SEMARTOR-901106 format. One record per residue: x, y, z of N, C-alpha, C, O in turn. Coordinates in steps of 0.1 Angstrom, whole numbers. Example, Ala and Ser with C-alpha at 12.3 -4.5 7.8 and 13.67 -1.06 7.14 Angstrom:
residues 2
- 132,-57,78,123,-45,78,132,-33,78,142,-33,85
- 128,-22,71,137,-11,71,129,0,79,134,11,80
This chain:
residues 432
- -143,308,-172,-147,295,-166,-159,290,-171,-168,298,-173
- -163,277,-173,-178,273,-178,-184,272,-169,-178,266,-160
- -196,276,-168,-205,275,-155,-209,260,-155,-213,255,-165
- -208,255,-144,-211,241,-138,-222,236,-140,-231,245,-138
- -228,224,-143,-238,216,-147,-246,211,-135,-241,205,-125
- -259,214,-137,-266,205,-125,-266,190,-130,-261,186,-140
- -272,184,-118,-274,168,-122,-285,164,-130,-285,152,-134
- -293,170,-134,-304,171,-144,-296,171,-158,-295,163,-167
- -290,184,-158,-283,188,-168,-270,176,-171,-267,174,-182
- -266,172,-163,-256,160,-167,-264,146,-173,-260,140,-183
- -274,145,-164,-279,133,-170,-284,134,-183,-284,124,-191
- -291,146,-186,-294,148,-201,-283,149,-211,-286,144,-222
- -273,153,-209,-262,154,-216,-259,139,-218,-260,134,-230
- -254,131,-206,-252,117,-209,-260,108,-215,-256,97,-220
- -275,112,-214,-284,103,-217,-287,93,-206,-291,82,-210
- -287,94,-196,-289,85,-184,-297,91,-175,-301,102,-175
- -301,80,-164,-310,86,-153,-302,94,-143,-290,93,-143
- -310,104,-134,-302,110,-123,-295,103,-115,-284,108,-110
- -300,90,-113,-297,82,-105,-283,76,-107,-275,73,-97
- -279,73,-121,-268,71,-126,-258,81,-125,-246,78,-125
- -261,92,-126,-252,103,-125,-245,103,-111,-234,106,-109
- -255,100,-101,-248,99,-87,-240,87,-85,-231,85,-77
- -245,78,-92,-234,62,-91,-222,68,-98,-212,67,-92
- -223,76,-108,-206,80,-116,-198,88,-107,-186,90,-111
- -205,95,-94,-199,103,-87,-194,95,-75,-183,97,-70
- -202,85,-71,-197,76,-60,-185,70,-64,-177,68,-55
- -182,66,-78,-173,59,-80,-162,66,-86,-154,59,-93
- -161,80,-84,-152,86,-91,-148,90,-103,-138,95,-107
- -159,87,-108,-159,90,-126,-164,102,-129,-163,105,-141
- -169,112,-118,-170,126,-119,-171,130,-102,-175,125,-91
- -166,144,-107,-164,150,-92,-175,161,-91,-179,167,-100
- -180,162,-79,-194,168,-77,-191,178,-64,-185,174,-54
- -196,189,-65,-196,200,-54,-211,205,-49,-220,208,-57
- -210,206,-38,-224,212,-33,-229,224,-41,-221,233,-42
- -243,225,-47,-248,236,-52,-249,248,-42,-250,247,-30
- -249,260,-48,-251,273,-42,-263,270,-31,-273,266,-37
- -264,272,-17,-276,270,-12,-276,258,-6,-283,255,4
- -268,249,-11,-265,235,-4,-278,227,-9,-280,216,-4
- -285,231,-20,-296,221,-25,-286,215,-39,-280,222,-48
- -287,201,-38,-280,194,-51,-267,197,-53,-260,205,-48
- -265,190,-63,-246,191,-68,-247,197,-77,-257,199,-82
- -233,201,-83,-232,205,-96,-217,199,-100,-209,196,-91
- -213,197,-114,-203,190,-120,-198,199,-127,-204,209,-132
- -184,194,-130,-172,204,-142,-180,196,-154,-183,184,-156
- -182,209,-162,-188,205,-178,-176,198,-185,-178,189,-193
- -166,202,-184,-152,192,-189,-153,180,-186,-156,173,-195
- -151,176,-174,-152,163,-169,-166,153,-176,-165,141,-181
- -177,160,-175,-189,155,-182,-188,150,-197,-192,139,-202
- -180,162,-202,-177,162,-218,-170,149,-224,-173,142,-234
- -158,146,-214,-149,137,-213,-154,122,-212,-150,113,-219
- -164,121,-201,-169,108,-198,-181,106,-207,-184,94,-208
- -188,115,-215,-197,113,-225,-187,108,-238,-191,99,-245
- -174,115,-240,-167,109,-249,-162,96,-248,-162,90,-258
- -158,90,-237,-153,77,-232,-167,69,-233,-165,57,-234
- -179,72,-232,-189,63,-228,-198,62,-242,-210,57,-242
- -193,66,-251,-201,63,-266,-199,47,-268,-196,43,-279
- -200,40,-260,-198,27,-260,-211,21,-250,-218,27,-242
- -213,5,-252,-225,0,-247,-222,-3,-231,-213,-10,-227
- -232,6,-223,-231,3,-210,-233,-11,-204,-240,-20,-209
- -227,-13,-192,-228,-26,-186,-242,-24,-178,-246,-16,-170
- -248,-34,-184,-266,-36,-180,-268,-46,-170,-260,-55,-170
- -278,-47,-161,-281,-61,-154,-294,-64,-163,-298,-57,-172
- -300,-75,-161,-308,-84,-168,-319,-76,-169,-325,-78,-179
- -325,-65,-160,-337,-59,-162,-332,-46,-169,-338,-36,-166
- -321,-46,-177,-315,-36,-185,-312,-21,-176,-312,-10,-182
- -310,-21,-165,-304,-10,-159,-289,-10,-158,-283,-21,-159
- -283,2,-156,-270,3,-156,-264,-9,-142,-271,-9,-132
- -255,-15,-143,-251,-24,-132,-246,-16,-122,-239,-6,-125
- -249,-19,-111,-242,-9,-99,-231,-17,-93,-226,-13,-83
- -227,-31,-101,-214,-35,-93,-204,-33,-99,-195,-41,-96
- -201,-25,-106,-189,-21,-113,-188,-6,-122,-196,3,-121
- -177,-8,-130,-178,4,-135,-189,7,-144,-192,-2,-151
- -197,20,-147,-207,22,-158,-208,18,-170,-218,16,-176
- -193,18,-174,-193,15,-190,-185,6,-192,-175,8,-184
- -183,-6,-202,-175,-12,-204,-165,-12,-208,-163,-10,-219
- -154,-15,-198,-141,-12,-199,-136,2,-194,-124,6,-196
- -144,8,-189,-143,21,-182,-134,20,-167,-139,12,-160
- -125,26,-164,-117,23,-153,-121,31,-143,-122,43,-145
- -125,26,-128,-127,36,-119,-115,44,-115,-105,38,-112
- -118,59,-114,-110,66,-108,-112,68,-93,-123,72,-89
- -102,66,-85,-103,65,-71,-100,78,-66,-89,82,-69
- -109,85,-59,-106,98,-53,-103,95,-40,-109,86,-34
- -93,102,-34,-85,100,-20,-80,112,-15,-72,119,-21
- -84,115,-3,-79,127,2,-64,125,13,-58,133,21
- -60,114,9,-51,109,20,-35,113,13,-27,119,20
- -32,109,3,-16,111,-1,-19,116,-16,-28,112,-23
- -11,125,-17,-7,133,-31,9,129,-34,17,127,-25
- 11,126,-46,27,123,-51,26,136,-64,20,134,-75
- 33,146,-62,32,157,-71,45,163,-72,51,164,-61
- 51,168,-83,65,176,-84,75,170,-79,86,176,-76
- 74,154,-77,85,146,-71,86,150,-55,97,153,-49
- 75,151,-48,70,152,-34,62,143,-29,58,135,-37
- 59,142,-16,49,131,-13,44,139,1,50,142,11
- 30,141,-2,23,147,8,12,140,14,3,136,7
- 11,139,27,1,134,37,-11,144,39,-9,154,46
- -22,142,34,-32,150,38,-27,165,36,-30,174,44
- -19,167,25,-15,182,24,-1,187,28,5,197,25
- 3,177,39,16,181,45,28,173,41,26,161,41
- 38,178,38,52,172,31,51,161,41,47,163,53
- 54,147,34,59,137,43,71,137,48,72,132,59
- 81,142,42,94,142,48,95,151,58,103,148,67
- 88,163,58,87,170,69,78,165,81,80,168,92
- 69,159,78,63,152,90,71,140,97,71,137,109
- 78,133,88,89,121,94,99,130,101,106,123,108
- 103,140,100,113,148,104,109,151,118,118,151,127
- 94,155,120,90,162,132,85,152,141,88,151,153
- 75,143,136,63,137,146,70,122,143,78,119,135
- 66,115,153,67,102,156,56,96,149,46,102,145
- 60,81,147,48,72,139,36,73,146,27,76,139
- 33,73,159,21,71,166,12,86,162,0,86,163
- 19,98,158,14,111,158,9,110,141,-1,116,137
- 18,102,133,17,103,119,4,96,115,-5,101,108
- 4,83,122,-11,79,120,-23,87,124,-34,85,119
- -21,95,134,-31,103,139,-35,112,128,-47,114,124
- -22,119,122,-25,128,113,-33,120,98,-42,126,92
- -30,108,94,-34,100,83,-47,98,86,-55,100,77
- -52,93,99,-65,91,102,-74,102,104,-84,101,112
- -70,113,98,-79,126,104,-80,129,118,-91,133,122
- -70,128,126,-73,130,140,-60,140,143,-58,141,155
- -53,147,136,-42,154,137,-30,150,144,-29,138,149
- -19,158,144,-7,153,149,-7,154,163,2,149,169
- -17,162,171,-16,165,183,-27,153,190,-30,154,202
- -32,143,184,-37,131,189,-28,116,183,-33,108,175
- -16,115,188,-10,104,185,-18,92,190,-22,91,201
- -21,84,180,-31,68,184,-21,62,195,-8,62,196
- -31,57,203,-23,45,212,-22,33,208,-32,26,206
- -11,28,206,-11,14,198,-6,4,209,5,4,212
- -17,-5,216,-17,-12,224,-24,-27,221,-34,-28,214
- -19,-37,226,-27,-50,224,-35,-54,236,-31,-52,248
- -45,-58,233,-56,-62,243,-50,-73,252,-45,-82,244
- -49,-77,264,-44,-90,268,-45,-102,265,-36,-110,267
- -60,-104,258,-64,-116,257,-57,-118,245,-50,-128,243
- -59,-107,233,-50,-108,221,-38,-112,223,-35,-122,216
- -29,-107,231,-15,-109,232,-11,-122,238,-1,-128,237
- -23,-128,247,-19,-145,252,-21,-153,237,-15,-163,233
- -30,-148,232,-33,-158,220,-22,-158,209,-18,-168,204
- -16,-144,206,-9,-145,198,7,-152,202,16,-158,194
- 7,-150,216,20,-161,221,19,-172,221,29,-178,221
- 6,-178,222,3,-192,220,5,-196,207,12,-206,205
- -1,-187,195,1,-194,183,16,-191,179,21,-197,170
- 22,-182,185,39,-183,181,46,-194,186,57,-197,180
- 42,-200,196,48,-209,200,48,-223,192,57,-231,192
- 36,-225,187,32,-237,177,39,-237,164,40,-248,157
- 43,-224,160,49,-220,147,62,-231,145,68,-234,155
- 65,-236,134,79,-242,132,92,-231,136,91,-219,135
- 100,-238,140,116,-230,141,117,-224,126,112,-229,116
- 122,-213,126,126,-209,112,114,-200,103,116,-194,92
- 101,-201,111,89,-196,102,93,-182,99,96,-175,109
- 92,-176,87,97,-164,83,90,-152,91,78,-155,95
- 96,-142,94,87,-129,98,78,-123,94,70,-118,102
- 76,-121,78,64,-117,73,52,-128,75,40,-125,78
- 56,-139,72,43,-150,77,37,-148,89,25,-146,92
- 48,-148,97,43,-142,112,34,-130,114,24,-131,122
- 36,-120,105,24,-109,106,12,-113,99,1,-109,102
- 15,-121,89,0,-125,85,-8,-134,92,-20,-132,93
- -1,-144,97,-8,-149,110,-13,-143,120,-24,-146,124
- -7,-133,126,-15,-123,138,-24,-117,134,-32,-115,143
- -27,-113,120,-38,-106,114,-49,-113,116,-60,-108,118
- -46,-128,114,-59,-137,113,-63,-142,127,-75,-145,130
- -51,-141,136,-56,-145,148,-64,-133,156,-74,-135,163
- -59,-122,153,-64,-111,160,-77,-109,155,-85,-107,164
- -82,-110,144,-99,-112,136,-103,-120,143,-114,-116,147
- -101,-131,147,-107,-143,157,-112,-139,167,-123,-143,171
- -104,-128,175,-106,-126,189,-115,-113,191,-119,-109,202
- -117,-107,177,-127,-93,179,-141,-95,174,-145,-97,163
- -148,-95,183,-164,-96,181,-168,-83,174,-180,-82,171
- -159,-73,172,-167,-61,166,-159,-58,151,-159,-47,146
- -155,-69,147,-147,-71,135,-155,-66,120,-150,-64,109
- -167,-66,123,-174,-67,109,-182,-52,113,-191,-49,105
- -180,-44,122,-182,-30,124,-174,-21,120,-163,-19,125
- -180,-15,108,-171,-8,99,-172,7,101,-168,16,93
- -179,10,114,-177,25,116,-163,31,120,-155,23,126
- -160,43,117,-146,48,115,-140,43,131,-130,37,133
- -149,49,142,-141,48,155,-141,34,157,-132,31,165
- -148,23,152,-144,10,156,-133,5,147,-126,-4,151
- -132,11,136,-123,5,128,-108,12,133,-98,6,129
- -106,22,140,-93,30,142,-90,20,156,-79,15,157
- -100,18,166,-93,10,175,-91,-3,172,-85,-11,180
- -96,-8,161,-92,-25,158,-79,-23,151,-69,-30,155
- -78,-13,140,-66,-11,137,-53,-5,148,-41,-10,146
- -55,0,155,-44,4,165,-38,-9,174,-26,-10,177
- -48,-18,179,-48,-29,185,-40,-40,174,-31,-48,177
- -46,-38,161,-35,-50,151,-24,-46,148,-18,-56,144
- -15,-32,148,-5,-27,144,3,-33,154,12,-41,151
- -1,-29,169,7,-34,179,8,-47,179,19,-53,180
- -6,-54,178,-2,-71,179,5,-77,169,9,-88,172
- 8,-73,155,19,-75,145,33,-74,153,39,-85,156
- 35,-65,155,48,-62,164,49,-73,174,59,-81,174
- 38,-73,183,38,-83,194,42,-100,189,49,-107,196
- 36,-102,176,37,-117,172,50,-119,169,53,-131,164
- 59,-110,170,74,-113,164,83,-116,175,83,-108,184
- 89,-126,174,102,-131,185,111,-118,188,116,-111,180
- 111,-118,203,118,-108,205,134,-110,203,137,-122,206
- 145,-102,200,158,-105,195,167,-96,206,180,-96,207
- 157,-86,214,169,-73,221,161,-73,234,153,-82,236
- 164,-63,243,156,-62,256,143,-55,254,142,-46,245
- 132,-60,264,120,-52,261,118,-41,267,119,-40,280
- 115,-29,256,116,-18,260,100,-14,271,96,-3,276
- 94,-24,271,80,-25,279,69,-19,268,74,-14,257
- 57,-19,270,45,-21,266,41,-6,262,34,-4,252
- 46,3,270,45,19,269,53,26,260,51,37,256
- 62,18,256,72,24,247,67,26,232,59,19,227
- 72,36,225,68,39,213,69,26,203,78,18,204
- 59,27,195,64,14,185,76,11,178,79,-1,174
- 82,21,176,96,20,169,105,11,179,113,2,175
- 103,13,192,114,9,201,109,-6,202,117,-14,198
- 97,-10,207,92,-25,203,96,-31,192,100,-43,191
- 95,-24,181,98,-33,168,113,-34,168,118,-44,163
- 119,-26,172,134,-26,171,137,-37,180,147,-43,176
- 132,-41,194,135,-52,199,131,-65,194,135,-75,199
- 124,-64,183,120,-77,174,131,-81,163,133,-92,158
- 140,-67,158,144,-68,147,160,-70,152,167,-78,146
- 164,-65,160,178,-61,161,181,-69,175,172,-72,183
- 195,-70,176,200,-78,188,206,-72,197,212,-77,206
- 203,-56,195,211,-51,211,203,-38,211,197,-34,201
- 202,-31,222,193,-20,225,196,-9,215,208,-8,211
- 188,0,211,188,9,202,198,22,208,199,23,220
- 203,30,202,208,43,208,193,54,201,184,53,193
- 198,64,209,185,73,207,186,77,187,176,76,179
- 196,80,184,197,82,168,189,66,163,179,66,155
- 194,56,167,186,43,158,168,44,159,160,40,151
- 166,50,172,154,49,171,144,61,164,132,60,160
- 153,73,162,151,84,154,148,79,142,138,82,136
- 160,68,135,160,64,120,148,56,121,138,62,116
- 147,43,126,136,35,126,121,43,124,114,41,114
- 118,51,133,108,60,136,102,68,120,91,71,116
- 113,70,118,114,81,105,108,69,92,98,70,85
- 115,60,92,114,47,84,97,45,83,92,44,72
- 92,44,93,80,39,94,69,52,89,60,49,82
- 73,64,93,66,75,89,63,75,73,52,76,68
- 77,75,67,80,78,53,73,67,44,69,68,33
- 71,56,53,63,43,44,50,44,46,43,36,38
- 43,51,54,30,50,61,20,48,48,12,39,49
- 20,54,37,13,53,26,19,60,14,27,68,16
- 14,56,1,21,58,-10,12,57,-20,14,51,-30
- 0,63,-18,-12,68,-28,-17,54,-31,-19,46,-22
- -19,49,-46,-23,36,-48,-15,26,-52,-18,19,-62
- -5,22,-43,6,12,-48,-5,0,-48,-17,-1,-47
- 5,-9,-49,-1,-24,-55,-9,-29,-42,-20,-35,-43
- -4,-28,-29,-10,-35,-20,-22,-27,-15,-32,-32,-11
- -20,-13,-18,-30,-3,-14,-44,-8,-24,-56,-10,-20
- -40,-7,-38,-53,-12,-42,-58,-27,-39,-69,-31,-39
- -47,-36,-35,-55,-48,-28,-65,-47,-20,-76,-52,-20
- -59,-37,-10,-64,-33,1,-82,-27,1,-92,-29,8
- -78,-18,-10,-93,-9,-10,-103,-20,-22,-115,-17,-23
- -99,-29,-27,-108,-38,-34,-112,-46,-24,-124,-50,-25
- -104,-50,-13,-113,-59,-3,-123,-49,5,-134,-52,9
- -118,-38,7,-127,-28,17,-139,-26,7,-150,-25,12
- -137,-26,-8,-148,-24,-13,-158,-33,-13,-169,-29,-15
- -157,-45,-11,-165,-56,-9,-168,-58,6,-174,-69,9
- -166,-50,13,-169,-48,24,-163,-58,34,-170,-61,44
- -150,-62,32,-142,-72,41,-140,-63,54,-142,-51,54
- -137,-69,64,-135,-62,79,-118,-59,76,-111,-62,67
- -116,-51,88,-105,-42,86,-92,-52,85,-82,-48,79
- -92,-65,91,-82,-75,93,-82,-83,78,-71,-86,74
- -93,-85,72,-91,-91,59,-87,-80,50,-78,-84,42
- -90,-67,50,-84,-57,43,-66,-56,42,-58,-53,33
- -63,-59,57,-48,-57,59,-41,-71,53,-30,-71,48
- -49,-83,54,-42,-94,48,-43,-94,37,-36,-102,31
- -51,-86,28,-51,-82,15,-40,-76,10,-35,-79,-1
- -35,-66,19,-25,-56,18,-11,-66,18,-3,-66,9
- -12,-74,29,1,-81,33,2,-92,22,13,-96,18
- -9,-97,17,-5,-108,5,-1,-100,-8,4,-108,-17
- -1,-90,-11,4,-82,-23,15,-78,-22,21,-74,-31
- 21,-77,-8,37,-73,-6,46,-87,-6,58,-86,-3
- 40,-97,-9,48,-109,-6,57,-110,-20,68,-117,-20
- 55,-105,-29,62,-106,-41,77,-95,-41,78,-84,-34
- 85,-100,-48,99,-92,-49,100,-80,-55,111,-76,-57
- 88,-72,-60,87,-62,-66,80,-50,-60,77,-40,-67
- 76,-52,-46,69,-44,-38,76,-44,-22,87,-39,-19
- 65,-50,-15,71,-47,-1,86,-58,1,95,-55,8
- 86,-67,-5,97,-78,-2,110,-72,-15,118,-80,-19
- 110,-58,-20,120,-55,-25,130,-53,-18,141,-57,-23
- 130,-47,-6,143,-44,5,152,-56,8,164,-55,5
- 149,-66,11,157,-78,14,166,-80,1,178,-83,3
- 162,-79,-10,173,-83,-22,184,-71,-21,196,-72,-22
- 178,-59,-20,186,-45,-21,196,-46,-9,207,-41,-10
- 192,-54,5,202,-57,13,211,-65,11,223,-62,12
- 208,-78,7,219,-87,3,229,-82,-8,241,-86,-9
- 223,-71,-19,233,-66,-29,243,-58,-18,255,-60,-17
- 237,-50,-11,245,-40,-3,257,-47,3,268,-43,3
- 254,-61,11,263,-68,20,273,-71,11,284,-71,14
- 268,-75,-2,278,-81,-15,289,-68,-18,301,-69,-19
- 281,-57,-18,290,-43,-21,301,-41,-13,313,-39,-15
- 295,-43,-2,306,-39,12,319,-51,14,330,-50,20
- 314,-62,8,325,-71,8,337,-71,-2,349,-72,1
- 329,-68,-18,335,-68,-28,338,-55,-35,348,-53,-41
- 331,-47,-33,329,-35,-38,320,-31,-50,317,-41,-57
- 315,-22,-54,302,-19,-58,306,-23,-77,298,-29,-84
- 317,-19,-82,318,-19,-92,316,-37,-96,306,-40,-103
- 323,-45,-93,320,-59,-96,307,-64,-93,301,-73,-99
- 302,-59,-84,284,-65,-80,277,-60,-88,267,-65,-92
- 281,-47,-94,266,-40,-102,270,-47,-117,261,-50,-124
- 284,-49,-120,287,-55,-132,278,-67,-138,273,-69,-149
- 280,-75,-123,275,-88,-123,261,-87,-129,256,-94,-138
- 254,-78,-121,239,-77,-122,236,-72,-137,225,-75,-142
- 245,-64,-144,243,-57,-157,242,-71,-165,232,-76,-171
- 256,-76,-164,257,-87,-171,249,-98,-173,248,-104,-184
- 241,-102,-162,233,-112,-163,220,-110,-166,212,-119,-168
- 217,-94,-166,205,-89,-171,193,-88,-159,181,-87,-160
- 201,-88,-147,192,-87,-136,189,-71,-131,199,-64,-132
- 178,-66,-125,173,-55,-124,184,-52,-111,187,-61,-103
- 191,-39,-110,196,-36,-99,186,-32,-88,180,-22,-89
- 184,-39,-78,176,-38,-67,178,-22,-60,188,-16,-57
- 166,-17,-57,166,-3,-50,170,6,-58,176,15,-53
- 170,7,-72,175,21,-78,161,24,-85,152,16,-87
- 161,37,-88,147,46,-93,135,43,-90,132,32,-87
- 126,54,-92,112,52,-92,105,61,-102,106,73,-104
- 98,54,-108,90,62,-118,83,74,-114,80,84,-122
- 79,73,-101,67,87,-97,78,97,-91,74,107,-85
- 90,94,-93,98,103,-88,111,106,-98,120,98,-98
- 110,115,-105,118,117,-117,132,122,-115,142,121,-122
- 131,129,-103,144,136,-99,148,131,-86,154,138,-77
- 144,115,-84,148,107,-73,139,107,-60,129,115,-59
- 142,98,-51,128,93,-42,132,105,-26,140,104,-17
- 125,114,-28,125,121,-14,130,112,-1,140,114,6
- 120,103,0,117,93,10,135,85,13,140,82,24
- 140,84,1,151,75,4,164,85,5,175,81,7
- 161,100,3,172,109,9,170,113,23,180,117,30
- 159,111,28,155,115,42,157,105,50,159,108,61
- 158,93,47,160,80,54,177,79,55,183,76,65
- 181,80,45,198,77,45,206,92,53,218,92,55
- 197,102,55,201,112,61,204,104,76,214,105,84
- 191,97,78,188,92,93,202,81,95,209,81,105
- 203,73,85,210,62,85,226,66,87,235,58,91
- 228,76,83,243,79,82,246,85,99,257,85,102
- 237,87,106,238,90,120,240,76,130,243,76,142
- 237,64,122,240,54,131,256,49,132,265,54,126
- 257,39,142,271,36,145,273,27,129,264,19,126
- 284,29,120,285,23,111,277,26,97,279,20,86
- 268,37,100,260,40,89,265,46,80,262,44,69
- 276,55,84,284,63,72,288,54,62,285,57,51
- 295,42,65,301,32,56,289,26,46,292,24,35
- 280,24,50,265,20,44,262,28,35,262,24,23
- 259,40,40,251,49,31,263,52,19,260,56,8
- 280,51,23,289,54,12,288,43,-2,291,46,-13
- 283,30,4,283,21,-4,270,21,-12,270,16,-23
- 258,26,-7,248,30,-16,253,39,-28,250,38,-40
- 260,49,-22,266,60,-35,273,54,-42,269,55,-54
- 284,45,-40,289,37,-48,281,30,-59,282,31,-71
- 273,22,-53,261,16,-64,255,27,-74,255,25,-86
- 252,37,-70,247,47,-77,256,50,-91,253,50,-102
- 267,53,-85,277,55,-97,283,45,-103,289,48,-114
- 282,35,-100,287,23,-109,274,18,-118,275,10,-128
- 261,22,-112,252,18,-121,249,28,-135,242,24,-145
- 255,38,-135,254,47,-146,257,58,-143,263,61,-132
- 254,69,-154,263,83,-154,256,89,-142,245,85,-139
- 260,97,-135,258,108,-124,243,115,-130,241,116,-142
- 237,118,-121,226,125,-123,212,119,-128,202,126,-129
- 212,106,-132,201,99,-142,196,94,-128,201,87,-119
- 182,99,-129,170,95,-120,170,82,-117,168,79,-106
- 174,72,-129,168,61,-129,180,51,-120,177,39,-115
- 193,58,-118,201,53,-110,204,57,-96,214,54,-89
- 194,62,-93,194,71,-75,185,60,-68,174,56,-71
- 191,58,-58,183,52,-49,169,55,-42,165,66,-39
- 162,44,-40,146,47,-38,145,43,-22,156,43,-15
- 134,41,-16,132,40,-4,135,25,-1,140,22,9
- 133,16,-11,140,1,-7,153,2,-5,156,-5,4
- 162,7,-10,177,6,-9,179,14,1,190,11,8
- 173,26,6,176,34,19,169,22,31,175,20,42
- 162,17,30,156,6,41,164,-6,41,163,-12,51
- 172,-10,32,184,-21,34,193,-16,37,201,-24,42
- 196,-4,36,207,3,41,205,4,55,215,2,62
- 194,8,62,193,9,77,193,-4,85,199,-6,96
- 186,-13,78,188,-27,83,201,-36,86,204,-44,95
- 209,-30,73,222,-37,74,230,-28,83,238,-33,91
- 229,-15,83,237,-8,95,236,-13,108,246,-15,115
- 221,-15,112,217,-17,126,218,-31,131,216,-35,142
- 224,-41,117,228,-54,117,214,-65,123,214,-72,132
- 205,-62,112,190,-69,112,192,-79,102,202,-79,94
- 184,-87,102,182,-97,91,174,-92,77,166,-83,76
- 178,-99,69,173,-93,55,160,-92,55,155,-82,50
- 150,-102,62,136,-99,64,131,-86,71,119,-83,71
- 142,-79,77,135,-68,85,129,-55,75,119,-49,78
- 136,-52,66,129,-44,55,116,-47,51,109,-37,49
- 111,-59,49,103,-62,45,89,-64,57,77,-66,54
- 94,-63,68,86,-62,81,86,-50,85,76,-48,92
- 94,-39,83,91,-27,86,82,-20,77,74,-11,81
- 83,-26,62,75,-20,54,61,-22,55,53,-13,55
- 57,-39,57,44,-41,61,37,-30,75,29,-22,73
- 45,-33,88,41,-26,99,34,-11,94,22,-7,95
- 47,-4,88,46,9,83,31,11,77,22,19,80
- 31,0,66,19,3,57,6,3,63,-2,11,60
- 4,-5,72,-8,-12,78,-16,0,82,-27,-2,78
- -15,13,89,-23,23,90,-28,30,78,-38,36,77
- -18,28,68,-23,34,54,-34,26,47,-44,30,41
- -31,15,48,-44,6,43,-56,7,49,-66,6,42
- -58,9,62,-66,13,71,-73,25,64,-82,26,56
- -67,32,68,-71,49,63,-77,46,48,-87,52,46
- -71,40,40,-78,38,26,-91,29,25,-99,29,15
- -92,20,38,-101,13,39,-114,22,44,-124,23,38
- -110,30,55,-122,39,62,-127,47,48,-139,47,45
- -117,54,39,-121,60,26,-133,50,21,-144,54,21
- -128,39,17,-136,30,7,-151,26,13,-162,25,8
- -148,25,25,-163,22,33,-173,33,31,-185,30,32
- -169,44,28,-179,56,25,-182,54,10,-192,61,6
- -177,49,2,-181,49,-12,-193,37,-16,-198,30,-7
- -197,35,-26,-205,26,-32,-200,12,-32,-190,10,-39
- -205,3,-27,-199,-11,-24,-198,-16,-34,-207,-13,-42
- -188,-27,-38,-183,-32,-50,-182,-25,-64,-184,-30,-75
- -180,-11,-62,-174,-4,-72,-164,-5,-80,-163,-2,-92
- -153,-12,-71,-140,-15,-81,-141,-26,-89,-131,-31,-95
- -154,-31,-91,-154,-45,-101,-147,-41,-115,-152,-32,-122
- -135,-50,-118,-128,-47,-131,-137,-53,-144,-146,-61,-142
- -135,-48,-153,-139,-58,-163,-127,-62,-173,-117,-55,-175
- -129,-73,-178,-119,-82,-186,-120,-80,-200,-131,-80,-206
- -108,-79,-208,-111,-81,-222,-108,-95,-224,-97,-99,-221
- -118,-103,-230,-117,-116,-233,-108,-120,-247,-111,-118,-258
- -97,-127,-242,-88,-131,-255,-88,-147,-256,-80,-152,-264
- -97,-154,-248,-95,-169,-253,-104,-172,-265,-109,-163,-271
- -107,-185,-270,-115,-188,-277,-131,-184,-278,-137,-183,-267
- -136,-182,-290,-151,-177,-289,-161,-189,-287,-159,-201,-291
- -171,-185,-282,-180,-200,-279,-182,-205,-289,-182,-199,-300
- -185,-218,-290,-187,-226,-305,-204,-230,-302,-209,-230,-291
- -210,-231,-313,-222,-239,-312,-221,-255,-309,-231,-260,-305
- -212,-260,-311,-211,-273,-307,-206,-277,-291,-203,-288,-287
- -205,-268,-284,-196,-266,-273,-203,-276,-262,-197,-278,-251
- -215,-282,-266,-221,-291,-257,-218,-307,-261,-221,-317,-254
- -212,-308,-272,-208,-321,-274,-193,-324,-269,-181,-320,-270
- -201,-336,-261,-186,-341,-253,-176,-342,-259,-165,-340,-252
- -175,-347,-272,-163,-350,-281,-154,-338,-283,-142,-339,-283
- -161,-328,-286,-156,-317,-287,-148,-311,-274,-136,-309,-275
- -156,-310,-264,-149,-306,-251,-137,-313,-247,-126,-308,-242
- -140,-326,-249,-125,-335,-245,-113,-335,-254,-103,-342,-252
- -117,-325,-266,-103,-322,-273,-104,-329,-287,-95,-328,-296
- -114,-335,-289,-118,-341,-303,-113,-355,-303,-105,-358,-295
- -119,-364,-312,-115,-377,-317,-115,-379,-335,-111,-370,-343
- -120,-391,-336,-120,-393,-351,-135,-388,-355,-139,-388,-366
- -142,-383,-345,-157,-380,-349,-158,-363,-346,-167,-356,-347
- -147,-361,-342,-149,-345,-338,-149,-335,-351,-139,-337,-358
- -155,-327,-353,-156,-316,-365,-143,-310,-363,-136,-310,-353
- -141,-305,-375,-127,-296,-380,-132,-282,-375,-124,-273,-377
């Protein structure tokens, strides 16, 4: 193994200042380790060589000629985001080194949050809404038009909670964790109740159930919803997580970070994928899988809830959640419908035709008699502590390090751009 390089050696090899080497490390472009004795840092020579090869182009510089600190150090060079939270490897999902499926089977949502936030599973996070916030959320909810979508209520709740928190701009981790715990509980509190109130001391899964289902849950039902929350708590750099980290990179407060994540879930390809899968499953239960899937294929529409490019052998989260759905009243019939969709979609064994977490979430909501929006709500509530965990990581990094660079494809600047006739689209006197 090649000997690791000192900071000075890296600077000489790259032709930059020592300060720039530290900037590369803070942006995730180089990984560093403390030198023996604790003085200085050392770097992997292979990483340095790769960066040097990629960096043989014009660095992004300020007007003073120094490398820019507001984005990637090299024009077009993407930032590699280092994270100690979630690993997806060999078809498995790990939270801080622990198998996510195993964590979901053994612990509830509050303990999983504690684990993801670095507190350990023996320190479950208390999810409670401050009385003043609960009152404000109730007043706000009473002013919303009838039929306001549940995901929209979540977005509004984040804004209301932010307005009431005098410490929202305190980005120390202890303060962020406290704000995050209250926000997660407040998001659930902002939803209209549809089943008996389990009380504010009940686990969050029970409180969320009372906002999504029409009847009180069985123990199996609460276990199922709790498992879904844990399985969805984080998924590395998913689209919404990137949005959240970008906001945190600009030092947005935790509420704004969550709002950024919620905004990214509004499309049908991420957090809102489950409602589409639920509607398809309802059609399958009514008409059978073959005609429904055939209609999707004939019209060129993607079959919702199948396949995941990060899991070549199938989504382990879906397998774990469908096992829990099978224990619900009527759940076995819905899980059988999922299997029918997989079979109708293509040859057995093809990973692209296996259920992913969106379809499993849809199966849970359908078996529990929840509305189509339920899957989107569960996803958003579950992913909120994950976004906050990523924000806490990002707050420790150099600000604004995630500034992207564009490849310009528009018209090149023209010497006569200041000519009003040219700017207006040209007339008889416009140059050719």
